[in-house]
BATOR-646889 format. One record per residue (C-alpha): residue number from 1; residue in three letters; x, y, z. Coordinates in steps of 0.001 Angstrom, whole numbers. Layout:
BEGIN
> NUM_ALA_X_Y_Z
...
% end
This chain:
BEGIN
> 1_MET_157_118_-91
> 2_THR_1530_3309_-965
> 3_ALA_1479_6490_1122
> 4_SER_-960_8025_-1186
> 5_THR_-3715_5240_-594
> 6_ARG_-3150_4887_3266
> 7_THR_-5992_6093_5394
> 8_ALA_-5845_8261_8470
> 9_SER_-6708_5292_10611
> 10_GLY_-4121_3241_8828
> 11_ASP_-1467_5969_9614
> 12_THR_-2630_5754_13229
> 13_ASP_-2324_1932_13243
> 14_ILE_1286_2180_11711
> 15_ASP_2208_4797_14250
> 16_LEU_1091_2480_17122
> 17_VAL_3081_-520_15724
> 18_ARG_6146_1630_15380
> 19_ALA_5665_2887_18921
> 20_VAL_5661_-814_20040
> 21_PHE_9029_-1288_18407
> 22_GLY_10390_1897_19829
> 23_ALA_9288_1133_23468
> 24_PHE_10820_-2261_23178
> 25_ALA_14076_-1008_21644
> 26_SER_14457_1579_24416
> 27_GLY_13356_-929_27168
> 28_ASP_10451_1248_28306
> 29_LEU_8225_-1656_29588
> 30_ALA_5717_763_31199
> 31_ALA_5047_2395_27816
> 32_LEU_5248_-857_25948
> 33_SER_2530_-2379_28379
> 34_ASP_221_658_27828
> 35_LEU_348_-73_24071
> 36_PHE_-1475_-3419_24604
> 37_HIS_-5179_-4139_25789
> 38_ALA_-4962_-5904_29039
> 39_ASP_-6375_-9051_27488
> 40_ALA_-4070_-8941_24212
> 41_THR_-2548_-12010_22856
> 42_TRP_857_-12634_21238
> 43_HIS_1099_-15878_19257
> 44_HIS_4733_-17046_18634
> 45_HIS_4283_-19626_15814
> 46_ASN_7213_-21833_16338
> 47_ASP_8183_-24777_18461
> 48_ASP_10584_-23411_20862
> 49_ARG_10750_-22173_24323
> 50_HIS_8741_-19013_23551
> 51_GLY_6314_-20839_21194
> 52_GLY_2492_-20651_21682
> 53_ILE_39_-17954_22789
> 54_HIS_1072_-15331_25444
> 55_ARG_-2152_-14022_26982
> 56_GLY_-2597_-10717_28586
> 57_ALA_-394_-7663_28542
> 58_ASP_1452_-8768_31529
> 59_ALA_2378_-12253_29831
> 60_ILE_3361_-10527_26784
> 61_ILE_5747_-8106_28748
> 62_ALA_7151_-11276_30431
> 63_TYR_7755_-13040_27162
> 64_LEU_9591_-10000_25808
> 65_THR_11416_-9420_29027
> 66_GLU_12648_-13049_29306
> 67_SER_13766_-12765_25588
> 68_ALA_15837_-9720_26291
> 69_LEU_17370_-11274_29301
> 70_VAL_18372_-14576_27652
> 71_THR_20103_-12504_25083
> 72_ALA_21810_-10213_27610
> 73_GLY_20178_-7251_26066
> 74_THR_21369_-7857_22480
> 75_LEU_17975_-8728_20981
> 76_GLN_17141_-6269_18244
> 77_ALA_13840_-6443_16232
> 78_GLU_14187_-3943_13299
> 79_PRO_10952_-3230_11475
> 80_GLY_11210_-2995_7652
> 81_SER_8211_-2593_5466
> 82_VAL_4861_-1832_7487
> 83_MET_1756_-2237_5604
> 84_THR_-1899_-1780_6743
> 85_ASP_-5382_-2124_5291
> 86_GLY_-6659_924_7152
> 87_GLN_-8973_-1279_9157
> 88_GLY_-6735_-2367_12100
> 89_HIS_-4613_-4912_10428
> 90_VAL_-818_-4156_10092
> 91_ALA_1839_-6439_8543
> 92_VAL_5539_-5895_9517
> 93_ALA_8594_-7295_7960
> 94_VAL_11031_-7614_10847
> 95_GLN_14804_-8488_10872
> 96_PHE_15484_-10256_14150
> 97_SER_19010_-10508_15492
> 98_ALA_20583_-11458_18910
> 99_SER_23395_-13274_20523
> 100_ARG_23490_-15441_23678
> 101_PRO_26288_-15463_26220
> 102_ASP_27073_-19029_25221
> 103_GLY_28111_-17711_21655
> 104_ARG_24845_-18620_19788
> 105_THR_23716_-15909_17297
> 106_ILE_20683_-15542_15033
> 107_ASP_19888_-13054_12323
> 108_CYS_16625_-13940_10465
> 109_PRO_13510_-12441_8976
> 110_GLN_10118_-12611_10678
> 111_VAL_6709_-11241_10003
> 112_LEU_4306_-9874_12550
> 113_LEU_612_-9570_11864
> 114_VAL_-879_-7145_14193
> 115_THR_-4505_-6315_14938
> 116_VAL_-5189_-2844_16407
> 117_ASP_-8476_-1972_18099
> 118_GLY_-9284_1101_19894
> 119_GLY_-5854_2703_19598
> 120_ARG_-4022_-353_21339
> 121_VAL_-2656_-3704_20118
> 122_ARG_-5421_-6450_20385
> 123_THR_-3255_-9399_18828
> 124_ILE_117_-10259_17291
> 125_ASP_834_-13130_15382
> 126_GLN_4633_-13848_14783
> 127_PHE_5887_-16010_12132
> 128_VAL_9654_-16761_12010
> 129_GLY_11624_-17224_8718
> 130_ASP_13777_-20206_9779
> 131_PRO_11799_-22163_12337
> 132_ALA_14625_-24643_13028
> 133_ALA_17172_-21891_13595
> 134_VAL_15093_-20059_15827
> 135_ALA_14248_-23146_17907
> 136_ALA_17985_-23878_18169
> 137_PHE_18780_-20388_19210
> 138_TRP_16237_-20420_21996
> 139_ALA_16991_-23965_23114
% end
């Protein structure tokens, strides 16, 4: 979707999703938590330690916090293309990279499908580009 065809609500949805990435990158957990509905869900679609559905803003923050701790703060999720339908659905291409103290590293693409409702994130579906590498990294 080009900038000329995006709607005002689509711009707002994109701004919200970008704010999620910004709050995570800066480690602002309070701001990050405020961007999610209390009953939001994050579904990590992979068979690894983080796989499955994280239910509620507190569980989502715990998931992201554990990910940052396990990687000793090296985890980076860099958003690339961000696309919206202007009706609360946002797709984000993400480059995920991190290292672990034991020397494991990862650098792989992912896609997040975000549903925005009432100015907050309702759901995130996370798909990883190399499921086996991601599972090995988090093992």
